[in-house]
C-alpha positions as CSV (number, residue, x, y, z in Angstrom):
1,M,-9.5,9.0,-3.0
2,F,-12.9,8.8,-1.3
3,K,-12.4,10.6,1.9
4,L,-14.4,9.4,4.9
5,K,-16.1,11.1,7.9
6,K,-13.3,11.4,10.7
7,Y,-14.1,9.9,13.6
8,I,-12.1,9.5,17.1
9,L,-11.4,6.2,18.5
10,G,-13.2,6.3,21.7
11,A,-11.5,3.2,23.4
12,V,-8.0,3.1,24.6
13,L,-6.4,0.3,22.8
14,C,-3.7,-1.1,25.3
15,G,-6.0,-2.5,27.6
16,L,-4.5,-0.5,30.6
17,A,-6.7,-0.9,33.4
18,A,-5.0,2.1,34.8
19,C,-5.6,4.7,32.2
20,S,-8.4,7.0,32.8
21,K,-10.8,7.3,30.2
22,D,-9.4,10.7,29.0
23,N,-5.9,9.8,29.0
24,I,-5.8,9.4,25.0
25,Q,-1.8,8.3,25.1
26,P,-1.1,4.9,27.0
27,P,1.8,5.8,29.7
28,I,5.7,4.7,29.1
29,D,6.0,1.8,31.4
30,R,9.9,2.5,32.1
31,A,9.8,-0.3,35.1
32,T,9.0,-3.0,32.6
33,Q,10.2,-1.8,29.4
34,P,13.2,0.5,30.0
35,R,14.9,-0.2,26.4
36,S,15.0,1.8,23.5
37,L,13.6,1.1,20.2
38,G,16.9,0.4,19.0
39,V,17.8,-2.0,21.6
40,F,14.2,-3.7,21.2
41,I,14.7,-4.3,18.0
42,E,18.4,-5.6,18.6
43,N,17.2,-8.4,20.8
44,N,14.4,-9.6,19.0
45,Y,14.9,-12.5,16.8
46,D,11.9,-11.8,14.6
47,L,13.3,-8.3,13.9
48,S,16.7,-9.6,13.0
49,L,16.7,-8.2,9.4
50,L,15.6,-4.9,10.2
51,S,18.2,-4.8,13.0
52,A,21.0,-5.4,10.4
53,A,19.4,-2.7,8.0
54,L,19.4,-0.1,10.9
55,K,22.9,-1.0,12.1
56,K,24.0,-0.7,8.2
57,T,22.5,2.9,7.7
58,G,23.4,4.4,10.9
59,L,19.8,4.8,12.0
60,Y,20.3,2.6,14.9
61,D,21.8,5.5,16.8
62,T,18.9,7.4,16.0
63,L,16.6,4.7,17.8
64,V,18.8,4.6,20.5
65,S,18.6,8.5,21.2
66,N,16.3,10.3,23.6
67,N,14.2,11.6,21.0
68,A,10.6,10.2,20.6
69,Y,9.7,8.4,17.5
70,T,6.9,6.0,16.0
71,L,8.4,3.2,14.1
72,F,6.4,1.0,11.5
73,A,8.5,-2.2,11.6
74,P,8.8,-5.0,8.9
75,D,9.6,-8.3,10.9
76,N,11.5,-11.1,9.1
77,Q,8.3,-12.8,7.7
78,A,7.5,-9.2,6.0
79,F,10.9,-8.6,4.3
80,G,10.2,-12.1,3.0
81,Q,7.0,-10.8,1.0
82,I,9.6,-8.7,-1.1
83,G,12.0,-11.4,-1.4
84,I,14.4,-10.6,1.4
85,S,15.1,-13.4,3.5
86,T,19.0,-12.9,4.7
87,I,21.3,-10.5,6.6
88,A,23.3,-11.1,3.4
89,Q,20.8,-9.6,1.2
90,I,20.6,-6.4,3.3
91,E,24.3,-6.2,3.4
92,A,24.5,-6.0,-0.2
93,M,21.9,-3.1,-0.8
94,N,23.1,0.5,-1.7
95,T,23.4,2.0,2.0
96,D,21.9,5.8,0.9
97,S,19.0,4.0,-0.9
98,L,18.2,1.7,2.3
99,R,18.7,4.7,4.8
100,E,15.8,6.6,2.9
101,I,13.6,3.7,2.7
102,L,14.0,3.2,6.4
103,K,13.9,6.6,7.3
104,Y,10.1,6.5,5.4
105,H,9.1,3.9,8.2
106,I,9.7,6.4,10.9
107,L,7.5,9.4,12.5
108,R,8.8,11.8,14.8
109,N,6.7,11.7,18.0
110,R,4.5,8.8,19.4
111,Y,1.5,7.8,17.6
112,F,-0.4,4.8,19.5
113,T,-3.5,3.3,17.5
114,N,-6.0,5.3,19.7
115,M,-4.5,8.3,18.5
116,L,-5.4,7.5,14.7
117,P,-8.5,9.2,13.4
118,L,-11.2,6.7,11.9
119,Q,-11.0,7.5,8.4
120,L,-9.0,6.3,5.1
121,D,-5.8,8.1,3.9
122,M,-4.6,10.0,6.8
123,K,-1.4,11.8,5.8
124,Y,1.7,11.7,8.1
125,T,5.4,13.1,7.0
126,T,8.2,10.7,8.0
127,L,11.7,11.1,8.9
128,A,12.3,10.9,5.2
129,D,10.1,14.2,4.7
130,K,8.0,12.0,2.7
131,P,4.3,11.5,3.4
132,L,2.9,7.6,4.1
133,Y,-0.9,7.0,4.7
134,I,-2.8,5.3,7.2
135,S,-6.3,4.0,7.2
136,L,-8.4,2.3,9.5
137,D,-11.3,-0.1,8.9
138,I,-14.6,1.9,9.6
139,T,-16.6,-1.0,10.2
140,P,-19.0,-0.1,12.9
141,L,-19.3,-3.3,14.8
142,I,-15.7,-4.4,16.3
143,L,-16.0,-5.9,19.5
144,N,-12.4,-5.3,20.3
145,P,-11.1,-2.2,19.0
146,S,-7.3,-3.2,19.5
147,E,-7.9,-6.0,16.5
148,R,-9.5,-3.2,14.3
149,Q,-7.4,-3.6,10.9
150,I,-5.2,-0.9,10.2
151,A,-3.2,-0.3,6.8
152,V,-0.3,1.8,6.6
153,N,1.0,2.3,2.7
154,G,-1.0,-1.0,1.8
155,S,0.9,-2.6,4.7
156,L,-1.4,-4.4,7.4
157,M,-0.6,-3.5,11.0
158,G,-0.1,-6.5,13.2
159,I,-2.6,-7.0,16.3
160,G,-2.2,-7.8,19.9
161,A,1.4,-7.8,21.0
162,K,2.6,-6.5,17.3
163,R,1.3,-2.9,17.8
164,D,1.6,-0.2,20.5
165,V,4.7,-1.4,21.8
166,A,5.6,1.2,24.3
167,L,9.3,1.4,24.7
168,A,11.6,4.4,26.4
169,N,11.9,6.6,23.3
170,G,9.0,5.9,21.4
171,V,6.2,3.3,20.1
172,L,6.7,0.4,17.8
173,H,3.8,-1.4,15.1
174,V,5.0,-4.5,13.4
175,I,3.8,-3.9,9.6
176,G,3.2,-7.4,7.2
177,R,5.3,-5.7,4.7
178,P,8.0,-3.0,4.0
179,F,6.7,0.6,2.4
180,Q,8.0,0.7,-1.4
181,L,8.9,4.1,-2.1
182,S,10.1,6.0,-5.1
183,S,11.0,9.8,-5.5
184,I,10.3,9.8,-9.1
185,T,6.9,10.4,-10.6
186,V,4.6,7.6,-12.0
187,Q,5.6,8.2,-15.4
188,E,8.9,8.0,-14.9
189,F,8.8,4.6,-12.5
190,I,7.2,3.2,-15.5
191,A,9.9,4.6,-18.3
192,A,12.5,3.2,-16.0
193,D,11.1,-0.5,-16.2
194,T,11.7,-2.2,-19.5
195,S,9.3,-4.7,-18.5
196,L,6.7,-2.3,-18.7
197,S,7.6,-0.9,-22.1
198,M,4.1,-2.2,-23.6
199,F,2.0,-0.5,-21.2
200,Q,4.2,2.7,-21.9
201,A,3.6,2.3,-25.6
202,A,-0.4,1.9,-24.8
203,M,-0.3,5.0,-22.8
204,R,1.3,7.0,-25.4
205,Q,-1.0,5.5,-28.2
206,F,-4.1,6.4,-26.2
207,G,-3.0,9.9,-25.5
208,M,-2.6,9.3,-21.6
209,W,1.2,9.0,-21.0
210,E,1.8,12.6,-20.2
211,D,-1.0,12.7,-17.6
212,L,0.9,10.2,-15.9
213,K,3.3,13.0,-14.8
214,T,1.2,15.8,-14.3
215,K,-2.0,14.4,-12.7
216,S,-1.9,13.7,-9.0
217,P,-2.8,11.8,-6.9
218,I,-3.5,9.0,-9.4
219,T,-3.4,5.2,-9.1
220,V,-2.1,3.2,-11.8
221,F,-2.7,-0.6,-12.2
222,V,0.4,-1.5,-15.1
223,P,0.3,-4.4,-16.7
224,N,3.5,-6.1,-17.7
225,N,4.8,-7.0,-20.9
226,D,4.0,-10.6,-20.3
227,A,0.4,-9.5,-19.7
228,F,0.5,-8.2,-23.4
229,R,2.0,-11.0,-25.0
230,K,-0.4,-13.3,-23.4
231,N,-3.2,-11.5,-25.2
232,G,-1.6,-11.7,-28.3
233,L,0.0,-7.9,-28.4
234,T,3.5,-7.1,-29.5
235,L,5.1,-3.7,-29.7
236,E,4.1,-3.3,-33.3
237,K,0.4,-4.1,-32.5
238,I,0.3,-1.8,-29.9
239,T,1.4,1.1,-31.9
240,A,-0.6,0.3,-34.8
241,M,-4.2,0.4,-32.6
242,K,-6.3,3.4,-33.7
243,P,-7.9,4.5,-30.5
244,A,-11.2,5.8,-32.1
245,E,-12.1,2.2,-32.8
246,Y,-11.8,1.2,-29.0
247,K,-14.2,1.9,-26.2
248,P,-12.5,4.6,-23.9
249,A,-12.4,2.2,-21.1
250,T,-10.0,-0.2,-22.8
251,F,-6.8,1.4,-21.3
252,S,-8.4,4.3,-19.2
253,I,-9.2,1.5,-17.0
254,Y,-5.7,1.0,-15.8
255,T,-5.5,4.6,-14.7
256,L,-9.2,4.8,-12.9
257,N,-10.0,7.1,-15.7
258,M,-7.5,9.7,-14.1
259,R,-9.7,10.2,-11.1
260,S,-7.9,11.8,-8.1
261,M,-7.7,8.7,-6.0
262,R,-5.0,6.8,-4.1
263,V,-5.7,3.1,-3.7
264,F,-3.5,0.9,-2.2
265,S,-3.7,-2.5,-2.3
266,T,-5.9,-3.0,1.0
267,D,-8.4,0.0,0.2
268,G,-10.8,-2.6,-1.4
269,V,-12.5,-3.1,1.7
270,M,-12.4,0.6,2.5
271,V,-13.1,2.7,-0.3
272,S,-16.7,4.2,-0.2
273,K,-18.5,2.6,-3.1
274,T,-20.8,0.0,-3.8
275,N,-20.4,-3.0,-2.2
276,V,-19.9,-6.3,-4.1
277,Y,-19.1,-9.4,-2.6
278,G,-17.6,-8.0,0.5
279,A,-15.3,-5.9,-1.2
280,N,-16.1,-2.1,-2.4
281,I,-15.5,-1.3,-6.1
282,A,-14.1,2.1,-7.6
283,V,-16.4,2.7,-10.4
284,I,-14.3,3.7,-13.6
285,D,-17.4,4.8,-15.8
286,T,-20.8,3.4,-16.2
287,V,-19.7,0.0,-17.1
288,Y,-16.6,-1.1,-15.3
289,G,-15.2,-1.2,-11.6
290,V,-11.8,-2.2,-10.0
291,S,-11.4,-3.2,-6.6
292,P,-8.4,-4.5,-4.8
293,N,-8.9,-7.4,-2.5
294,F,-6.9,-9.1,-0.1
295,Q,-7.2,-12.1,2.2
296,G,-5.7,-12.1,5.7
297,Y,-6.1,-9.9,9.2
298,S,-2.7,-8.7,10.7
299,A,-0.8,-9.6,7.3
300,I,-1.9,-10.1,4.0
301,T,-1.6,-13.8,2.8
302,S,-2.9,-13.5,-0.8
303,A,-4.3,-10.4,-2.8
304,N,-5.6,-9.7,-5.9
305,V,-7.6,-7.0,-8.1
306,A,-11.1,-7.7,-9.0
307,V,-12.4,-6.5,-12.3
308,M,-16.3,-6.1,-12.5
309,K,-19.0,-5.1,-15.1
310,L,-22.4,-3.4,-14.7
311,Q,-25.1,-5.5,-16.1
312,S,-28.6,-5.1,-15.9
313,G,-28.0,-2.6,-13.1
314,F,-26.0,-5.0,-10.8
315,W,-22.2,-5.3,-10.4
316,A,-21.2,-9.1,-11.9
317,E,-18.0,-10.4,-13.1
318,N,-16.3,-9.2,-15.8
319,S,-17.0,-10.7,-19.0
320,D,-14.8,-8.5,-21.2
321,G,-11.6,-9.9,-19.6
322,P,-10.5,-11.9,-16.4
323,S,-12.7,-11.4,-13.1
324,S,-9.5,-11.3,-11.1
325,V,-5.8,-10.0,-11.6
326,G,-2.8,-10.9,-9.5
327,Y,0.0,-8.6,-8.6
328,Y,3.7,-9.3,-10.3
329,N,5.8,-11.2,-8.1
330,G,3.1,-11.5,-5.1
331,L,3.0,-8.5,-3.1
332,A,6.0,-7.1,-4.1
333,G,4.2,-5.8,-7.3
334,S,1.7,-4.0,-5.5
335,D,1.7,-0.1,-3.4
336,H,5.0,1.4,-5.3
337,Q,4.5,4.8,-3.7
338,C,5.7,7.5,-6.2
339,A,5.9,11.3,-6.3
340,N,2.5,12.0,-7.7
341,G,0.4,8.6,-6.5
342,I,0.6,4.6,-6.4
343,A,1.8,2.3,-9.1
344,H,0.6,-1.5,-9.2
345,I,2.2,-3.9,-11.4
346,V,-0.4,-6.6,-12.6
347,T,-0.1,-9.8,-14.3
348,D,-3.1,-9.7,-17.0
349,L,-4.8,-7.2,-19.0
350,F,-8.1,-5.9,-17.3
351,L,-9.8,-6.1,-20.5
352,R,-9.5,-7.6,-24.0
353,P,-8.6,-5.4,-26.6
354,E,-10.5,-7.5,-29.0
355,L,-13.6,-7.5,-27.4
356,M,-13.5,-3.5,-26.7
357,K,-13.7,-2.4,-30.3
358,R,-16.7,0.1,-31.0
């Protein structure tokens, strides 16, 4: 991933007039907010699904303890982004798996937003002992720093009262979507899903399959089987393709040419590359570029992946396939954090193979 020069946020985000300029952490107001993280969540209707999940997994006890934590809290609307809308659905989940996912939303110690460096992909280790990545919008002209866009593993942090909630034993930030975590490699993630079998076959046929296990970090946009079928491809046709007859980008575009990049769905406006239509492009080769785009401010309301082509020295809409492609099942198909990178499931091919012959 393109790393941006570190800056330190200069303004205290909580608007606390009593804080001196050199006080980088807002004080905890125990007089007005004496509740612990667990009790605050338990008494907040918008966090009822999270509360049920914490109690089911025993993590409620962790969040009422005296230890200090930072919690990235998906509210009920955020759970809805991945198809969870009832407590019954929470109760039906595997307890151990749910506990591991929830631990992935918790950091030890307090991290207020003004303590976060102004950069992309800052790594923090969670209670699950696995890293998550925080990116801040680097736009220099931000009138209200407390509304600076912040993305955590591709999930936007809320603004205003939804961030920097100081509580007796930590700080809470509401996020727009739960994090998605797999402890397996990108290769194993794809192999475990039968709806991705055609992409697996294409990666094998074009000699990239083993790289999905060994390269790190990588970002892979994975067309599902329906994406191949809508383009007239079957498993038999894929295995009959001769790589020498096709341009390298035909399938390497989905792996960003195996470049060492960790690109979340929110990173299109943050990656440091050529600016196109308000979004930035991750250049794949000398011809094609890919950019994740989204709409929304404190939560993503829609998202897609733009595919661009360099023509006469300028980036233009892709003429060898669609100009934009959606994620499978909305945002639920994006930002699957794996052991060696990120997998995004998409609903169309970026490039039409019949147009990519040499």
